[in-house]
C-alpha positions in Angstrom: 0.8 19.2 -71.0 4.4 19.1 -69.4 3.4 21.5 -67.1 0.2 20.1 -66.1 2.1 17.1 -64.9 4.9 19.0 -63.3 1.7 21.2 -61.8 0.2 17.4 -60.4 3.4 16.0 -59.3 3.8 19.3 -57.5 0.2 19.4 -55.6 0.4 15.6 -54.6 4.4 16.7 -53.6 5.4 13.2 -55.6 9.4 13.2 -55.7 9.2 10.5 -58.6 6.7 8.2 -60.0 4.4 8.5 -62.8 1.2 10.3 -64.4 -1.0 8.6 -67.1 -3.2 10.4 -69.5 -5.1 10.2 -72.8 -6.3 12.7 -75.2 -9.7 12.2 -76.8 -9.9 12.4 -80.0 -13.2 13.6 -80.3 -12.4 17.1 -78.8 -8.7 17.3 -77.8 -10.1 17.0 -73.9 -7.2 15.7 -71.5 -7.8 13.5 -69.5 -5.7 12.2 -66.5 -6.3 8.9 -65.2 -4.0 7.4 -63.3 -1.0 8.2 -60.7 1.3 6.2 -59.3 4.0 7.1 -56.8 6.1 4.9 -57.0 7.2 4.2 -60.7 6.5 0.5 -62.1 10.2 0.3 -63.1 11.2 0.1 -59.6 12.0 -4.1 -59.3 12.9 -4.2 -55.1 10.7 -0.5 -54.2 11.4 -1.6 -50.2 15.0 -1.4 -50.7 14.4 1.3 -53.1 12.8 3.6 -50.9 13.1 2.1 -47.2 9.6 0.5 -46.8 6.9 -1.5 -48.5 4.3 0.9 -50.4 2.4 -1.9 -51.0 2.0 -2.3 -47.3 1.2 1.4 -46.4 -1.0 1.6 -49.1 -3.6 -1.3 -48.2 -3.1 0.2 -44.4 -4.2 3.7 -46.2 -7.3 2.2 -48.5 -8.4 0.2 -45.2 -9.2 3.8 -43.3 -11.2 4.8 -46.4 -13.0 1.8 -46.6 -16.7 2.0 -45.4 -17.4 -0.2 -42.9 
């Protein structure tokens, strides 16, 4: 599990963040369902990372949204 999560983080070029997963009890399949590129525990992201990550996220989502 650790190697898989590290591989995902490396592929996404994440330096910090969280990857959430669940294990299907029926078959033991692991499903990754949430990748956060910023920890949910950062109280003051603007001062910690030097920019407002939510503004950049919204800007990115707007470029991907169908017009």
